[in-house]
C-alpha positions in Angstrom: -0.1 -0.1 0.1 1.9 3.1 -1.3 -1.3 5.6 -2.1 -1.8 8.8 -0.4 -4.6 11.2 -0.4 -5.0 14.7 0.0 -6.1 16.2 3.5 -8.9 18.6 4.0 -9.6 20.7 7.0 -12.4 18.7 8.2 -10.3 16.0 8.7 -7.8 17.8 10.5 -10.3 19.1 12.9 -10.5 15.8 14.0 -7.2 15.6 15.8 -6.1 17.2 19.1 -4.3 19.8 19.0 -5.2 20.8 15.2 -8.7 21.0 16.0 -7.8 24.4 18.0 -6.2 26.3 15.2 -7.6 28.7 13.0 -9.0 28.0 9.8 -6.5 30.0 7.7 -3.4 28.0 9.6 -5.5 24.6 9.1 -5.6 25.4 5.4 -2.0 26.3 5.2 -1.2 22.7 7.1 -3.6 20.7 5.0 -1.7 21.6 1.6 1.3 20.0 2.9 0.2 16.8 4.6 -1.2 14.0 3.0 -2.8 10.9 4.2 -0.6 7.5 4.4 -1.3 3.9 4.4 0.4 1.2 5.9 -0.3 -2.5 5.4 -1.4 -4.9 7.9 1.3 -6.4 10.1 3.9 -3.3 9.4 5.4 -1.6 12.2 4.7 2.1 12.1 7.7 3.0 14.8 9.2 1.1 17.7 9.7 1.4 21.2 12.9 3.4 21.6 12.9 5.2 18.3 13.4 8.7 18.2 11.3 10.3 15.5 10.8 14.1 14.4 7.2 13.3 13.3 3.9 13.5 15.4 1.4 10.6 14.5 -2.4 10.5 14.2 -4.6 7.3 13.0 -7.4 8.2 10.4 -8.9 4.7 10.0 -8.3 1.4 10.8 -6.6 -0.2 13.8 -3.4 -0.4 15.2 -1.7 -2.1 18.4 0.7 -0.5 20.9 3.0 -2.8 22.6 5.5 -2.6 25.2 8.5 -5.2 24.8 6.2 -8.5 24.0 3.1 -7.2 25.7 0.1 -5.8 24.0 -0.9 -2.8 26.0 -3.9 -1.1 24.0 -5.9 -1.1 20.8 -6.6 2.3 19.0 -9.1 2.6 16.2 -9.3 5.4 13.6 -12.4 7.7 14.5 -12.6 6.7 18.0 -12.0 9.3 20.9 -8.6 8.0 21.6 -7.6 8.4 17.8 -8.0 11.9 18.3 -4.7 12.5 20.3 -1.4 11.6 18.9 0.0 8.2 19.0 2.3 8.0 21.3 4.0 11.4 21.6 6.9 10.7 24.0 10.8 10.7 22.4 11.9 8.3 22.5 8.8 6.4 21.7 7.3 4.5 24.6 5.8 1.9 22.7 5.8 0.3 19.4 2.8 0.6 17.1 1.9 -2.0 14.8 -1.2 -1.9 11.9 -3.4 -4.6 13.1 -5.3 -4.2 9.6 -4.6 -1.9 6.5 -4.6 1.6 8.2 -4.7 5.3 7.5 -2.5 7.8 9.1 -1.3 11.3 9.3 2.6 12.4 10.0 3.5 15.7 10.4 6.8 17.0 11.3 6.8 18.0 15.0 8.8 20.9 14.9 6.8 22.3 12.3 3.8 21.6 13.7 5.0 23.4 17.2 6.0 26.5 15.4 2.3 26.9 13.5 0.6 26.1 16.8 2.6 28.5 18.6 2.3 30.9 16.2 -1.5 30.2 15.7 -2.4 30.9 19.5 -0.1 33.9 20.2 0.3 35.6 17.0 -1.8 38.7 16.1 -0.5 39.4 12.7 -3.2 38.7 9.8 -2.1 36.7 7.1 -4.3 38.7 4.6 -2.1 41.9 5.4 0.6 40.0 3.6 -1.2 39.2 0.4 -0.4 42.3 -1.5 3.3 41.3 -1.0 2.8 37.9 -1.9 0.7 38.3 -4.9 0.3 34.8 -6.6 1.6 32.9 -3.6 -1.5 31.9 -1.5 -1.8 32.2 2.1 -1.6 28.5 2.1 1.7 28.5 0.7 4.0 31.0 1.8 3.7 30.5 5.6 4.3 26.9 5.8 6.9 27.1 3.0 8.9 29.4 4.8 8.2 27.6 8.4 9.8 24.4 7.0 13.2 26.5 7.3 14.8 25.1 10.6 15.9 29.2 11.4 12.6 30.3 11.2 11.3 27.6 13.6 13.6 28.6 16.3 12.4 32.3 16.3 9.8 33.8 18.8 6.3 34.1 17.7 6.4 37.7 18.2 9.5 38.1 16.1 8.3 35.8 13.4 5.4 38.1 13.0 7.9 40.9 12.5 9.8 39.3 10.1 6.7 38.4 7.9 5.8 41.8 7.9 9.2 43.2 6.6 9.7 40.6 4.0 9.8 42.2 0.5 8.9 39.8 -2.1 10.4 39.8 -5.6 9.6 37.5 -8.4 12.6 36.1 -10.4 13.3 34.3 -13.6 15.8 31.5 -14.5 19.3 32.8 -15.1 18.7 35.9 -12.7 21.6 36.7 -10.4 20.3 37.1 -6.8 23.6 38.0 -5.2 27.0 38.4 -6.8 30.2 37.1 -5.5 32.5 40.1 -4.4 29.5 42.5 -3.8 28.2 44.5 -0.3 26.1 42.2 1.4 23.0 44.1 1.8 20.0 41.4 2.3 19.2 38.2 3.7 17.2 35.8 1.1 14.5 33.1 1.5 13.8 31.1 -1.5 9.8 30.3 -1.5 9.7 28.9 -5.1 12.0 27.7 -7.5 15.8 26.6 -7.6 18.8 28.3 -7.2 22.5 27.0 -7.2 25.4 28.8 -5.5 28.7 28.9 -7.0 32.1 30.3 -6.0 34.4 31.7 -8.5 38.1 31.0 -8.1 41.3 32.0 -10.5 41.0 28.6 -12.0 37.4 28.3 -12.5 35.7 31.9 -13.5 32.5 30.0 -14.2 32.2 29.0 -10.8 32.5 26.1 -8.6 29.1 24.5 -7.7 28.4 24.7 -4.1 24.8 23.9 -3.2 21.7 23.8 -4.9 19.0 25.6 -3.2 14.9 25.1 -3.0 11.8 26.2 -1.5 12.2 27.4 2.2 16.0 27.9 2.0 17.9 30.9 3.1 20.9 32.5 1.6 23.0 35.5 1.7 23.7 35.3 5.7 27.3 35.1 5.4 28.4 38.5 4.3 25.7 40.3 6.7 26.9 38.6 9.9 31.0 38.5 8.9 30.6 42.3 7.7 32.1 41.1 4.6 31.7 41.0 0.9 29.8 38.2 -0.7 31.8 35.0 -1.1 29.6 33.3 -3.5 27.0 34.0 -6.4 23.4 32.6 -6.0 21.8 32.4 -9.8 18.1 31.0 -10.5 18.1 27.6 -12.4 14.1 28.4 -12.6 11.7 30.7 -12.4 10.7 31.5 -8.8 9.9 34.0 -6.1 12.4 34.9 -3.3 11.8 36.8 -0.1 14.5 39.4 1.3 15.0 40.8 4.3 17.1 44.2 5.0 20.6 43.9 6.7 19.3 46.0 9.6 16.1 43.8 10.0 18.2 40.5 10.1 20.7 41.6 12.7 17.6 42.9 14.6 15.1 39.5 14.2 17.7 36.6 13.4 21.3 37.0 14.7 20.8 37.1 18.5 17.5 35.0 18.5 19.4 32.1 16.9 23.0 32.1 18.0 24.3 30.5 20.9 27.9 32.0 21.9 30.1 30.1 24.3 33.4 31.3 26.3 36.3 29.0 25.7 35.7 27.0 29.2 32.3 26.4 28.0 33.3 25.1 24.6 36.0 23.1 26.5 33.5 21.4 28.6 31.2 20.6 25.8 34.0 19.2 23.6 34.8 16.8 27.0 31.5 15.7 26.6 31.8 14.8 22.8 31.2 17.9 20.9 33.6 18.9 18.3 35.5 21.7 17.6 34.9 23.0 13.8 37.5 25.5 12.4 35.9 27.7 9.5 39.2 29.4 8.8 41.1 28.9 5.7 43.3 25.8 5.7 46.4 28.1 5.8 45.2 29.3 8.7 44.1 26.1 10.3 47.8 25.0 9.6 49.4 27.7 11.6 47.6 27.3 14.6 44.4 25.3 15.8 42.3 24.2 18.7 43.6 20.6 19.5 41.5 17.9 17.5 39.6 20.7 15.3 38.2 19.9 12.2 38.8 22.4 9.5 36.0 23.1 7.0 36.3 26.6 5.5 33.5 28.8 5.3 33.2 29.1 1.7 32.9 25.3 1.7 30.5 24.5 4.1 27.6 24.1 1.9 29.4 21.8 -0.3 30.9 19.6 2.8 28.1 19.9 5.2 27.3 15.7 4.5 30.9 15.3 5.9 29.7 16.4 9.6 28.1 14.0 12.1 24.7 15.2 12.4 24.3 13.3 15.6 27.2 15.6 17.3 27.6 19.3 18.5 29.6 21.5 17.0 31.6 24.6 18.4 32.3 26.8 15.7 35.5 29.0 15.7 37.7 31.2 13.4 39.8 34.1 14.6 37.2 36.8 15.7 34.1 35.3 15.6 32.5 36.8 12.6 33.0 33.7 10.1 32.1 31.3 12.8 29.1 33.1 13.2 27.9 32.6 9.7 29.0 29.2 9.6 26.9 28.6 12.9 24.0 30.1 11.1 24.1 28.1 8.2 24.7 24.7 10.5 21.4 25.9 12.5 19.4 26.2 9.7 20.6 22.8 8.5 19.4 20.9 11.7 23.1 20.8 13.0 23.3 21.6 16.6 26.1 24.4 16.4 27.9 27.0 18.9 30.1 29.9 18.3 33.0 30.5 20.3 32.6 33.9 21.3 35.5 36.3 20.2 37.3 33.7 18.3 40.6 32.0 19.0 42.4 35.5 19.1 40.5 36.4 21.8 42.0 33.5 24.0 44.7 35.0 26.7 47.1 31.8 26.8 47.4 30.4 23.4 50.4 28.2 24.6 47.6 26.0 26.7 44.8 25.7 24.3 46.5 26.1 20.7 48.0 23.1 18.9 50.9 24.5 16.5 50.9 22.7 13.2 
């Protein structure tokens, strides 16, 4: 059974806590969720699993088990089925389909952000429609809220950010930011696809660093580091981007999202299993670096992101904290647990004790 079917607002209203959400926000959620199917005898998740989704049973019956013991049966449409299935993490029970079932699965972080904003926000979505034009209210909010950076904003700042975003329609081949230019805006891609390119003396066409899609953000490095653009972003298809002025970016995002640590705090974190991440140039790293540090230059971070162990925490550093702040922002956006060494290694008073010469 691999078929899926669309979700409507009436279905979402059957489940807690979705039933308490505003109509427009349910419509936004409905456009991004499908009813999935699972065959009889298959396991939805197992006891001890760590899962980032919230589940509800729509139809059919599931069995909850702890170890080898059957604990309960939950049938779609029942009072018990209105509640999320085993919401604890790690999962306290295994859930197995007794017969063919239908179920909902929604990313838990996205759900939490949408419910929080729904319950505390006062900003009317309709007020943004003049800016968003052809992008419906059921699309723009859910697309942008899929971004982990925006999910971590307090509701009040999220409201301000949505109010200050500017919409720009773009065409395939358009250059959104150009390597070497001054940083002026932070961007979020709402629709379409773009490519990140870095020019080098030996490759004027640019090394392909990454491809971006809906909900991805870019342009933050130059704003945080106070430097020129270190890459070019060019549209591969027609699309829509939202941009935020540099001053608004600093006010609403940087301080809210970056966690800064003093050296001793970072060392303690590393002693408990975290890793130092040096985002300076290889030549800088070879001259002096923290013991055991991984070197991944900022301009290669997007390209080499898959080389990082996402189960680890990273304490990111550079010389003065600017490049590391930009790097940590990128890592946080992609779901990596990252911290910034406050002031960088140039601010450390006793380099002999903490720096390993190369």
